[in-house]
N, C-alpha and C positions, 0 to 999 in steps of 0.2 A: 481649389481656391479656399483659403482660410477665412474664418469669420471671427471678428473681435466681439467678445461678449460684454465687456464693460469699458469700452473706450480703448484708446491706444495703449494704455499702461495696464490694462486688465488681462485676464486669461483669454486665450483664443483656441480655436479648434481648427484642425486641418493644416494644410501646407502653406507656409508663408516664407517665401525665399528658400533658404536652405534648411529651415527647421520645421518641425511638425509639432503642433499643440494637441494635447489630448487630456482626458480625465481618467485617473486610475484610483478607484476606491474613494471617489469624491475629492481627490487632490488634483489640482491642475499641474500637469507636467509638460516638459518640452524636451524634445530630442532632435538630434541631427537627422537630416534626411539620409536614408540608406542609399548606397550606390552599388550598382551591379559590378561584379568583378569577372573579368574574362580569364582569370588564372584558374587552372584546374585545382581541385581540392587536394590537399596533401593527404598522405596516409593517416596521419593523426586526426585530421578533420573527418575523414571518412569513417574512421573507427568511432569517433565521438558521435557521429550521426547514426551509425548502426546501433550503438549502445542506447542512444536516446530513443530510437524506434522500439527496440526490444523492451525497455522499461516502460515506455508509454503504453504499448500494446498489452503488457502484463497488468499494469495498474489501473488502466481506464475502467475496466469492468468492476473495480473494487472501490469506486469513489464513495459510495454510501457508507461502506465499512470504514474507510480511511477518515471520513469526517469525524468519526467517534474515536478510532484507535490512535489517531495522531492529534487529537483535539488540543492538547496542552504541551506538545513536545517542544516546539520552538517558537518563541515570540517573533512577530513580524513576518511570519510565513503562513500561508494557508496550509491546512492539513495535507492536501495533495502535494503541494510543493515540497513540504518537509519529507513526505514519504518518497517522493521522486529523488530528492537530494541524497537521502540515506542509501537508497537502492542503486542509483547509478554509480555511487562511489564504492559500493561493496558487493553488489550482486551480479556482476558481469564476469564471465570467465572465457578463456580462449585467446587465440592469437588472430588478429585481423588477417583475412576477412571472415574467419570462422569464429564467431562470437556466439555466446549462449547465456541464458539465465543460469546462475549458480543458485539453485533452489535452497540449499541449506543456509545460504547467506541472505536470503530474502527476509526483509523485515516488514511485517504488516501492521505493527503497532509499537508505540513507545509510550511508556507512562510510569508513574511512581507506585502503582499498586503492585504488590508482590504476586508473582506467579507461584504455582505449586512446586515443591521441591522434587517431586517425582511425577512422571506422566508416561503412560504406556498406551499403545495402540495395537489392535489385533484384528485380523480378518478370519473369523471362524465359521461363518455361515454366508450363504449367497447374498450379495447386494447389501451387506451390512459391515460396519466397522465398529468395534467396541473400544471405548476409551475409558481408562481408569486413572485416578490421580490421588495424591495424598492431600487431605484437608488440613491446611495449615492456618485455619481461621483464627486460632488463638494468638497468632503472631501479630504485632502491630502492623497497621496498614492492610489488613485483610479482614474479611467478614464472611461468615457462612452463607450470606445471601448474595455474594458476588456471583455473577452469571458468566457461564462459559460460552465462548464463541469459537466455532471450528471453521476453518477454511480448507477445502480440498481443491486441488488443481489437477486436471487430467491433461497432460501435454499432448497425448495422441489425438484427443478430440478437441483440444484447446477450449475446454469448458471448466466451469467452477461449480462447486456447491458451497454456499455460505450458510451456516447454521448459527444464527445469532441468539444469545440468551436462552440456550436450550436446556441448561441444567445449572442448579446452584452448586457453588463450591462444596457445600456440605454433603451433596449427593454422592460424590466420589466415583461416579461411573455414569456413562451414557452410551447408548447404542444408536448409531446414526445410519439411517437407510440411504443408500446411494442409488443412482440410476441403474436399472437392470442391464442396460446396454454397455455399462462400464465393466462388465464381467471380463476377467483376465487382463484388464488394463492396469498399469501401474500409476498410482496417484501420489501426489505430495500433500502433506498435511501440516497445518500450523494451528496453534491455539492461542487464545488469550482470555483473560478475565476482565469483566467490566463491572464496576460497582452497580448495585441495584438501582441507584438514581441516575446512572449513566454519566456521571460527572468525571470519574477517573477510571483509568484502565491500566492493565499491566503491560509490560513488554510482551511482544509476541514470542512464541517458541516454536521452532521447527521440530515437529515430532518425528518426521522421517518419511520414507516412501514405502509403499506397500502394494501388493497385487490384490485386486478385488476378486473375491471368489465368485 
């Protein structure tokens, strides 16, 4: 049963007839009542649902990172919704029913801060990854105090390592310790830079995949 909040002409909540009243971000909205369909889902619908699930499961653990890395990407959308939109449109590969995440196309950040012109990753010792980059802080829209964020994803163990603000752009190198149990596993890596005050960030960059020693 719906409740009128400010008289018959005011906003309402709940079901009234064939419409539903609700509040979204402080705005009173009204939508039609959903109806169940007995029609089987089409292949296109099933593909969309599978893609939706894949992207949701991948992005959900990254919500705290996405709040920063998509903070100014698209007006009128939450950072998470912006990240979801970009990745469901670009980061799914395969032919239904065999769909998968296309890791090189995954975007974990969008922003106007410039990223480094060169970036390398190497696994030279056990449970460590070494990252090096070129410091382009003399270029407009960069600063030597910009901070590096690294994201690793281990598909075999379905687990992440997020290292936020671990090194200044001017440092030009960083050695990241990874879980010892990841030894011999292949991981995917992305990086981005965030300004020292946290207000702007660069686009993310897929660095590649690598086997942990």
